[in-house]
C-alpha positions as CSV (number, residue, x, y, z in Angstrom):
1,X,18.1,187.6,0.0
2,X,14.8,186.6,1.5
3,X,13.1,183.5,0.2
4,X,9.4,183.4,-0.1
5,X,7.7,181.1,2.3
6,X,5.7,178.4,0.6
7,X,2.3,178.0,2.2
8,X,0.8,174.6,2.7
9,X,-2.7,173.8,1.5
10,X,-3.9,173.9,5.1
11,X,-2.6,177.4,5.6
12,X,-4.2,178.6,2.4
13,X,-7.5,177.1,3.4
14,X,-7.2,178.7,6.8
15,X,-6.5,182.1,5.1
16,X,-9.5,181.7,2.8
17,X,-11.8,180.8,5.7
18,X,-10.5,183.8,7.6
19,X,-11.1,186.1,4.6
20,X,-14.6,184.8,4.1
21,X,-15.6,185.3,7.8
22,X,-14.0,188.7,7.8
23,X,-15.9,189.8,4.7
24,X,-19.1,188.6,6.2
25,X,-18.6,190.4,9.5
26,X,-17.4,193.6,7.8
27,X,-20.4,193.6,5.4
28,X,-22.8,193.5,8.4
29,X,-20.9,196.1,10.4
30,X,-20.3,198.5,7.5
31,X,-23.6,200.4,7.9
32,X,-23.3,201.5,11.5
33,X,-25.2,204.3,13.4
34,X,-22.9,207.1,12.2
35,X,-23.7,206.3,8.5
36,X,-27.4,206.0,9.3
37,X,-27.4,209.4,11.1
38,X,-25.6,211.0,8.2
39,X,-28.1,209.5,5.7
40,X,-31.0,210.9,7.7
41,X,-29.3,214.3,7.8
42,X,-29.0,214.3,4.0
43,X,-32.7,213.3,3.8
44,X,-33.8,216.1,6.1
45,X,-31.7,218.6,4.1
46,X,-33.3,217.5,0.9
47,X,-36.8,217.7,2.3
48,X,-36.1,221.2,3.7
49,X,-34.7,222.4,0.3
50,X,-37.8,221.0,-1.4
51,X,-40.1,222.8,0.9
52,X,-38.2,226.1,0.4
53,X,-38.8,225.8,-3.3
54,X,-35.1,225.5,-4.2
55,X,-34.4,224.6,-7.8
56,X,-34.7,220.8,-8.3
57,X,-31.2,220.6,-9.9
58,X,-29.6,222.0,-6.7
59,X,-31.7,219.6,-4.6
60,X,-30.7,216.7,-6.8
61,X,-27.0,217.7,-6.6
62,X,-27.2,217.8,-2.8
63,X,-28.9,214.4,-2.7
64,X,-26.4,212.8,-5.1
65,X,-23.5,214.3,-3.1
66,X,-25.0,213.0,0.2
67,X,-25.5,209.5,-1.2
68,X,-22.0,209.5,-2.6
69,X,-20.6,210.5,0.7
70,X,-22.6,207.8,2.5
71,X,-21.3,205.2,0.0
72,X,-17.7,206.4,0.4
73,X,-17.8,206.4,4.2
74,X,-19.5,203.0,4.3
75,X,-17.1,201.4,1.9
76,X,-14.1,202.9,3.7
77,X,-15.4,201.7,7.1
78,X,-16.0,198.3,5.5
79,X,-12.4,198.1,4.3
80,X,-11.1,199.0,7.7
81,X,-13.3,196.5,9.5
82,X,-12.3,193.8,6.9
83,X,-8.7,194.3,7.7
84,X,-9.3,194.2,11.4
85,X,-11.6,191.1,11.3
86,X,-9.3,189.3,8.9
87,X,-6.4,189.6,11.4
88,X,-8.7,188.5,14.3
89,X,-10.0,185.5,12.4
90,X,-6.6,184.4,11.2
91,X,-5.2,184.6,14.7
92,X,-8.2,182.7,16.1
93,X,-7.9,179.9,13.6
94,X,-4.1,179.6,14.1
95,X,-4.6,179.4,17.9
96,X,-7.3,176.8,17.4
97,X,-5.0,174.8,15.2
98,X,-2.2,174.9,17.7
99,X,-4.6,174.0,20.5
100,X,-5.9,171.0,18.5
101,X,-2.4,169.8,17.8
102,X,-1.4,170.1,21.5
103,X,-4.6,168.3,22.6
104,X,-4.0,165.5,20.1
105,X,-0.4,165.2,21.3
106,X,-1.5,165.0,24.9
107,X,-4.2,162.5,24.1
108,X,-1.5,160.3,22.3
109,X,0.7,160.6,25.4
110,X,-2.2,159.7,27.7
111,X,-3.0,156.7,25.5
112,X,0.6,155.5,25.5
113,X,0.7,155.8,29.3
114,X,-2.6,154.0,29.6
115,X,-1.3,151.2,27.4
116,X,1.8,150.8,29.5
117,X,-0.2,150.6,32.7
118,X,-2.5,148.0,31.1
119,X,0.4,145.9,30.0
120,X,2.0,146.1,33.4
121,X,-1.3,145.2,35.0
122,X,-1.7,142.2,32.7
123,X,1.9,141.0,33.3
124,X,1.4,141.2,37.1
125,X,-2.0,139.5,36.8
126,X,-0.5,136.6,34.7
127,X,2.4,136.2,37.1
128,X,0.2,136.0,40.1
């Protein structure tokens, strides 16, 4: 039986940060050129129908259907982008965390070596 992995507060914070950044990026990218072109096509169809003296109920139905399709396509695209951006942000944050830990470890090793060199230099200076 698999046991559920308990996440640390740092991991939870990292996931929250990744989710927020992914939501923001997806919200901006949701309305891309394809959706805008589709929206303009619906607008042109509605205008043509109005100029052709088509019953306003049919024009309203076409407009509502077009706007509903724009909303569905935009929200679907937003959900896809959110999932993609979430994975990217989470991966980037995890890599940054690992890099920071490695740099901190290397800095500690460098400080330790520097301290040893300084001690050896002081001992040699005192003995001379």
